[in-house]
Structures are given as structure tokens and as C-alpha cells.
N, C-alpha and C positions, 0 to 999 in steps of 0.2 A: 421652609419647614417641609418637615412631611405629617404625616393626616394625623398623625397623633397630636403631633403640637401645633397643629390648627385649632382642634378642637377645644383642643383645652384650654389653647389661647382665644377665643373666641367664649368660651364661657368663661372665663375670668373678667373676661372684659364687661358681660352681661351682668355678673354678680357686682362685681365692682362698680359700675351702673346706677344698683339696682338702688345698694345704702351708701352710694356714694356722691348722687349726681339729685335723682329721681327722691330717694326719703331719705335723703339723712338729717331732717328733719327727725324723722325717729331714733335716731341712734348716734345722740349726743357725744363730741368727741374726748366728754369725762368719762362717758361710758366704759365696759368693755364690750360693746358692740361696734360702738365710735370707734374705740382704738386699734377693732380686726381688722374696719374696712379703713383705717387710715394706714393697714400695714398689706392691705389687699391693694392701693390704690396704687402705693408704694411700688410693688413687683410690680401689677400693673406696668405702670410707667418706664420699672427699670426693664421690664423688659421691650421695650419700642426697641431703643439702638438697637439691642442682637437680630430683633429678628429683621429689621433694615440689614444692619450688617447682612447677616444670613440669605437674602435676596439680593444684594446686590454683587455676594462672593459667590453664589452661584452665576450666576450669569459672566465674572470673571472667571471664573476657570475653567467655563464652557470656551468663552474666547481664547483663554492660554493654552488652552489642552487645543483649538485647532491652531492656533498660532503655531505653535512646538509640532502638530503633525506637518504642520507645512513647512520649519524650518529643519527639520528630521528631512524628510525627501529633500527638500532643496540642498544637503550639504551631504545625503547619502549619491545623489545622482552624479556631485562634482565629484567626488572620492570616486564613485566607479570607472567616472573618468579617467581619472589619472589612472585606476590599475588597471581600467584596458588599455591603456597606451604603456604602461609599464614592464606590459609583453614583448612591444616593438624593442624601447626602449633597454630591456632586459638582453635582446638578440645574445648568443654568445658571453652572459654575466650568469653564469650559474649560480643559482637561488638569488637573485636579485629581485624577480620576479616575488619571490614570495614576501619583500618587505611590504608589496602593495599590497596583498590581500584582503579583503572585507569581511567583516564576519559572519555569520550566517546570523548567530544571535540576534532578537529581536534588543538586546538589552542598552540602553540608551545610552549610558556610560561605556558600556564597548564601544559604542559608536564611534562617539568621541576621543575614547584612546585610542583607538585607531586609527580614527579620523591625525587626527596629531604626529602619532606615528610618521604618517603615511604622506604627514606634509614636511614636516623636519627628511625625509630621505630625497621628499621631490626638491627640495628647495637648497640640496645638495646637487643634486641631478638641473636644474634650472632649462640650463640651456639645451640639452638632449631631450629635454619633453618637448623644448619650442618647437625646435628642429623636429617633430614631430606633430607638427603643431597646434601645438598647446597654444591657447593665449596669454601674450607677453607675462598677464599677471593673473596667470593661472594661481600661483605660490598666493598671492595677496587675496585672490579669488577665495580661495578654497578658507585659508586662516578666516575671511570676513565669515563664512559659512557656517566654520566652528564657534566663532565669538554668536551668532544670532540663534544657534543651537542650544546654547549651553546656556543665554540670557532664560533663553523660549522654559526651557527644563526650570529655571528658577520661579520667574514666573509663574508656569503651573503649579512648583509647591507652597509656594507664597500664598498664591489666591487659594489651595486644599487647606493649609495651614487656618489661616483670615475663616474661613467657612467652619472648619471645625470651631473652632475656638469658640464662635458666634455659637454653632449648635448645642456647643456643652453646657451655654451660659445659661441659656434658652430650658436646656434641659434643667440645669439643679433650680432656675428657678421657680419653674413653674412646679416642680415635684414639695417644692417649698412652699407656694401659694395654695397645692392641694392640701398642705395641714392647716393651711389660714380659713380654709371653707369648711374643712372637716369640725374644727370646732366653733368657727363663725353659724354652723346652722342651726345649731340648738336654740343659739341665743336668739337670732330673725326668727325665729318659728313658733318660740314664746310669747317673741313681741307680737308676730304679725298670725297668730291665729284664729282671734274671731274672728278674721276678717277672710274670708273664701278669694275671693278676688286679688289680694293678697297675698294669699299662700300659692294658688297658684301664678302668678307672677316670680313671686322665687322659685318658686320648684320648677318651673321653664327655666328660670337666667340661670342655676346649676347644673341644667343636664349637661348631660358627655354620651354623646351619642352612639352606637356599636364599635365602630371602625377606632374609638378610644382604645391605648391597653394605660391602666394605670402607672402612676410612677413610686412603685413596690421601694422602701428602703429598710433599714435594719430598724429605724424606729418604729414602721406602719408597713409591715410584710406585705397587711391584704391592701385592695381597693378602699380609698376612702370611703366610709356607708354615705356621704351625703351625695355621691355619682351614680347617679340612675344611668339604667340602660335601656337602650326602649328594646 
């Protein structure tokens, strides 16, 4: 989670603890306050899986990115060896070496496409390449590196999509929870206004620090009035 999401999540957990655990007796289930705290508790519970998923997705994305970089470097090295050797293989065959040129572009898909083209051409000239001291399995080796790079790209994309989906769910749930807090605040204050200790406890629970950016939406364009800024 980013810092904004963390601060909001922490606030929602504290507010939920106040009404659903520490002072549940003040807000019976049948009352509006009890019903709103039940909604808040459900939202906090709903947040837990995507919070875990986002953290796991962040680690997975980092690992997948490193694996992709490694696979990319291995593929480019293997394809470069074939490309370099092709200059000798193509001696006396104008234009042949051009079929083995690697792209200058850093595009992953461009590298894959050109590597496949090089693989196809190299397979037709396997004996000539082997005669120029390429390993007998160089075609299979290059094919394996292409497959490994393609798989690494897929894993990186999958990890990023999972993390993005978790983040979107967190955003939506926190935004909905902020509206609950806004409606809940006057109900809580009406109940505890005669007890300074409880008032201070509630205000501390629903406090969100300055780093937080509120969650505006079409029904709530301004920051929730219950969110105090230090």
C-alpha cells in the first residue's frame, strides 16, 4: 500500500476497534450506530485480503521483474552470438547477415520477434554455424531462452495485474469506509459527548495524519469532515 492507503487503513482499524470491540456496549446492534459500526467492521474485514494480496503482489512483481531482466540478458547474449557468427557464415552471400541483425530497440516484444526470426534462419543453416564452432545444440538453446524470456514477461505482467487489482479494491473499500466514518461521527459524538475521555479516544481513533490525501468522489467531492489533519 502507499502511505495514503496505510494511514486510512490504520484509522479505519482504530475506529472499528472503538465501536465494535472496546465500546460495543454503547452501540447496540439494532441502533443506527451499531449498524454503522457493523458496516465499518465488514469493510475492515473486506480490506484484509487485498491488503495481503497487494503486499504479496509487490514482492512477486519485484521478483518477476528481476527474473525478466535475467532472461532478457540471457536471450540477447545468445542471439548476439548467433548474429556475430552469421557474419562469417554469410561470407560470400550478400544480404544473408542482415537476417541475423539484432534490434537496437529496448522493446521486449521486438527482441522476441527478431530472436524468433534469427532462430528460424539459424535452424536452416545449423551445419554451417556448427562448422564455425557454435555448439551443436545452439538452435535448441536459443529456442529455450526465447521461451524463458516470454514466460518471464508473462509472469511480470501477471504480477503487476494482480497488484493493480488489489490496489483498486483497497481504494474503493477505503473510499466507501470514509463515507461510513463521516456519517458515524455525529452519532458517536452524541453518545459520548459527556465523557471527555471517550471523546478524546474517539477523536484519536478517527484521526488521519497529514500525509493522507482524502478520497473524493462524485457524492463526496470534499474531504470527510470527520478526518482531522495534524
